[in-house]
N, C-alpha and C positions, 0 to 999 in steps of 0.2 A: 294302683290298676296296672296289670301288665298289658302294655300297649302291643308288643309283640304278638301276644297269644290272640289278642283280639283282631288285629290286622291279618294274621294268617288264618284266622277263622273266616273273617268276612272282611273282603278287601274294600268294601264301601266305608268301612271304619277309618279309612286312611285320612278323611278330612278331619275327623274328631282328633285323631292322633296328631295331626299338623297343628291344629288349633291348641291342643294341650302343651305340646312342646314349644310352640311361640310363646305361650303365656308363662310358662315355667323360665323360659330364658329372660323375658322380662323382670321376673321375680328374682332370678339368678344374679341379674346385672347389679342388683342392690348389694349382693353380698361381696362384690369385686371391689366396692368402695372402701378405702381404709379411713376410718373414723372412730372417735371414741377411745375407750379403753384398750391399750395394746395387748395386756395380758388376756383380756377377755376375746380380743380378735384371734390372738395365737391359739387359745385353748379351742375355738371354734372351727378353725381352719381345716383340722383332719376330717371332722364330720361333714363340712360343707363340700370339701374336695371329694370325698366318697360318695356321696349322693349325687352330685353332679357328674362324676365320672361314670357312676353307674347309668344314669339317663343317657349320657353319650354312647355308652355300650348298647342300649336298648335301641337307640336311633341307627347305630351301625348295623344291629341286627335286622331290623326293619328294612333298611336300605339293601341289604344283602338278599332278604327275601324277595323284595320288589325286582331285583336283578336277576334272581332264580326264575321267577314268574315271568319277566320279559323274555328269557331265553326259551321257556316253555311255549309262549305265544308265538314268538318268531319262528320257531321249529314247526309249529303246526301249520303256519302259513307257508312256509317254505316247502314243506311237504305237499300242501295243497297246490302250490304253483308247479312242483316239479311232476305231480303224478296226473293233474286234471287239465293241464293247460293244452291247446290245441296243437301248438307247435313245440319243437324241442326249444329249451331255453338253457343258456349257461347258467352257471352258478351266480355269477356277477349280475346277471338278469334278473333273477330270481331275488337276490338280495336288494336290488333296487325297489322291485315290486313289494317287497315284505316291508321295507323302510317307509313306504308310502302308506300303507295299511292305516287306517284309523285308529283302530284298536291299538296298534304298536306306536303309533305317534302319542297318543294319548298317555299310554304307559311311561313312555320316555318323558313326557312332561311331568308326571308324577314323581318319577325318579329324581328328574332335575329339581323339582321344588323340595323333596326331602334331602337331596345331597346339599342344597343351600343351607337348610336347617342344620344338619351335620356340620357345616363349616362354620356356622354361626357359633354352635357349641364348642367346636375347637377353639375358636377365638376367646369363648368364656373361660376355658380352662387356662389359656394362656394368661389371661387377665388374673385368674387365681392364683397361677404360678408367681406372677408379678408381685401380687400382694403378700404372698408368704415371703418373697424376697425382700419386700420393703419392711415388713414386720421384723425380719432377722437384723436388717440395719438399724433400725430404731433401738432394737434391744442392745445391739453392740455399742450404740452412741451412749446409751444408759449405762451399760457397764464401764465405758469409758470415763463416765462421771458427768456426762451431759444431761443431768436429770431434767432439764426443762425443754428438751425435745419433744414436741408435740405434734398431734396429727392435725 
């Protein structure tokens, strides 16, 4: 399922996307563990990295979309305050009022939650990089004649 398309069509799907990516993160953490057959682990790594990196890119796209929508929302409130307020307001005053609007605050909370998910996925990919590095080390040990190196 393409979550970017779902969220960009209907923002209420964001909670489903958050739940999906959280569950996928739990599943993906099992792939970071280095256990079992080294050759099998080495063979699986490119596919795992490709899949998880694509998921990270989708998270990044959704986060970017949310930021675009936040700018649009802020702009509409900014315009409302500049055009419809009883007295003249400075841009800084308007910004403060816009920042306090419930819709803007709610959107910023959603963005913050999604940014946290993105950061967790970045950590996952760092873990996968470390796994690949460790696999390389074990292979080098075996090449050097230490056949009893195990995981």
